[in-house]
C-alpha positions as CSV (number, residue, x, y, z in Angstrom):
1,X,64.8,-78.8,37.1
2,X,67.5,-76.3,36.3
3,X,67.0,-72.6,35.4
4,X,67.1,-73.2,31.7
5,X,64.4,-75.9,31.9
6,X,62.3,-73.7,34.1
7,X,62.6,-70.7,31.8
8,X,61.8,-72.9,28.8
9,X,58.7,-74.3,30.6
10,X,57.6,-70.7,31.5
11,X,58.0,-69.5,27.9
12,X,56.0,-72.5,26.6
13,X,53.2,-72.0,29.2
14,X,53.0,-68.3,28.4
15,X,52.8,-68.9,24.7
16,X,50.1,-71.5,25.2
17,X,48.0,-69.1,27.3
18,X,48.4,-66.3,24.7
19,X,47.4,-68.6,21.9
20,X,44.4,-69.9,23.9
21,X,43.3,-66.3,24.7
22,X,43.6,-65.2,21.1
23,X,41.5,-68.2,19.9
24,X,38.7,-67.2,22.2
25,X,38.2,-63.9,20.3
26,X,37.5,-60.4,21.8
27,X,37.2,-59.8,25.5
28,X,34.0,-57.9,26.5
29,X,34.6,-54.4,27.7
30,X,33.5,-53.2,31.1
31,X,32.8,-49.6,30.0
32,X,32.4,-47.5,26.8
33,X,36.1,-46.8,26.9
34,X,37.1,-50.5,26.9
35,X,34.4,-51.7,24.4
36,X,36.1,-53.9,21.8
37,X,35.2,-53.3,18.1
38,X,33.2,-56.2,16.7
39,X,32.6,-57.1,13.1
40,X,29.5,-58.8,11.7
41,X,29.6,-62.4,13.0
42,X,28.8,-64.7,15.9
43,X,30.5,-64.4,19.3
44,X,30.2,-66.3,22.6
45,X,30.7,-64.9,26.1
46,X,30.0,-65.6,29.7
47,X,28.3,-63.0,31.9
48,X,28.2,-63.0,35.7
49,X,25.3,-61.4,37.7
50,X,25.9,-57.7,38.2
51,X,28.4,-57.4,35.3
52,X,27.9,-55.4,32.1
53,X,29.5,-56.3,28.7
54,X,30.2,-53.4,26.3
55,X,30.9,-53.7,22.6
56,X,31.0,-51.3,19.7
57,X,30.4,-51.6,15.9
58,X,31.0,-49.0,13.3
59,X,28.1,-48.2,11.0
60,X,27.7,-45.9,8.0
61,X,24.6,-43.7,7.8
62,X,21.7,-45.8,6.4
63,X,23.2,-49.2,7.2
64,X,20.9,-51.5,9.2
65,X,22.3,-53.4,12.2
66,X,20.7,-56.7,13.2
67,X,21.5,-58.0,16.7
68,X,20.4,-61.3,18.2
69,X,21.2,-62.3,21.8
70,X,20.8,-66.0,22.5
71,X,21.0,-67.6,26.0
72,X,19.8,-70.7,27.8
73,X,16.1,-70.9,28.6
74,X,16.6,-70.2,32.3
75,X,18.8,-67.2,31.8
76,X,17.5,-63.7,31.4
77,X,19.9,-61.2,29.7
78,X,18.9,-57.9,28.1
79,X,20.5,-55.8,25.5
80,X,20.7,-52.1,24.6
81,X,22.1,-50.3,21.5
82,X,23.3,-46.8,22.0
83,X,24.2,-44.1,19.5
84,X,27.8,-42.7,19.0
85,X,26.7,-40.0,21.5
86,X,25.6,-42.8,23.9
87,X,21.9,-42.1,23.7
88,X,19.7,-45.2,24.0
89,X,18.3,-46.0,20.6
90,X,16.9,-49.6,21.0
91,X,16.6,-52.1,23.8
92,X,15.5,-55.7,24.2
93,X,14.0,-56.7,27.6
94,X,12.0,-59.9,26.9
95,X,11.5,-62.3,29.8
96,X,13.7,-65.3,30.5
97,X,13.6,-68.1,27.9
98,X,13.3,-65.7,24.9
99,X,16.0,-64.4,22.6
100,X,16.5,-60.7,22.3
101,X,16.4,-59.3,18.7
102,X,17.0,-55.7,17.7
103,X,17.3,-54.0,14.3
104,X,18.4,-50.4,13.9
105,X,19.0,-48.2,10.9
106,X,22.0,-45.9,11.6
107,X,20.9,-42.3,11.5
108,X,24.6,-41.1,11.3
109,X,28.0,-42.6,10.6
110,X,29.9,-43.6,13.8
111,X,30.6,-46.2,16.5
112,X,27.4,-47.7,18.0
113,X,27.6,-49.4,21.4
114,X,26.0,-52.7,22.3
115,X,25.5,-53.4,26.0
116,X,24.5,-56.8,27.4
117,X,23.4,-57.0,31.0
118,X,21.7,-59.6,33.2
119,X,18.2,-59.2,34.7
120,X,18.3,-59.9,38.4
121,X,20.7,-62.6,39.4
122,X,21.0,-64.3,36.0
123,X,24.4,-65.5,34.9
124,X,25.6,-67.8,32.2
125,X,26.8,-68.0,28.6
126,X,25.3,-66.2,25.7
127,X,25.8,-65.9,21.9
128,X,25.8,-62.5,20.2
129,X,25.0,-62.5,16.5
130,X,25.6,-59.3,14.5
131,X,24.9,-58.6,10.9
132,X,25.0,-55.3,8.9
133,X,23.0,-54.6,5.7
134,X,23.7,-51.7,3.4
135,X,20.9,-49.4,2.5
136,X,19.4,-50.5,-0.8
137,X,20.5,-48.5,-3.8
138,X,17.8,-46.8,-5.7
139,X,18.0,-46.9,-9.5
140,X,15.8,-44.6,-11.5
141,X,14.9,-45.6,-15.0
142,X,13.4,-43.0,-17.3
143,X,11.3,-44.1,-20.2
144,X,10.4,-41.5,-22.9
145,X,7.5,-42.2,-25.3
146,X,7.2,-39.9,-28.2
147,X,4.0,-39.4,-30.0
148,X,3.8,-37.8,-33.5
149,X,0.6,-37.1,-35.3
150,X,0.7,-37.5,-39.0
151,X,-2.0,-35.9,-41.1
152,X,-2.6,-37.6,-44.5
153,X,-4.3,-35.4,-47.1
154,X,-6.4,-37.4,-49.6
155,X,-7.4,-35.6,-52.7
156,X,-11.2,-35.4,-53.1
157,X,-12.7,-37.8,-55.7
158,X,-15.3,-36.8,-58.1
159,X,-17.7,-39.3,-59.4
160,X,-19.3,-38.6,-62.8
């Protein structure tokens, strides 16, 4: 293989790897600083024992975040949702074989962090489902009822 053929093969291989990586979606972060921004949707990842996966999602005040973490029945992963200030707001720590579900109403606008971590030596694949619901709008309807009293004067009758 000459240099031109080798260079062409390298370019094709690099392009294939880049396309394959892009098709897989976001790569989990390993810290708050590297947490990728997720949008509502469904994502699949693989977590090794001892690793942590960090994600973030932007919420407006009053929006409700729903998170579902699904994994195989023999795998035990847990989940935490932290505020923009990185305070723990909610966590799911159910035993192996159960999905984790969290809902959280955003008290302030900002980036909220989602951390997925294994319990013990669990490792494997998981699916993270995110949905965001806006705060319901309140519509006030005012009904006014007006009462008017009418007095009818009837002249007195005389009978003769």
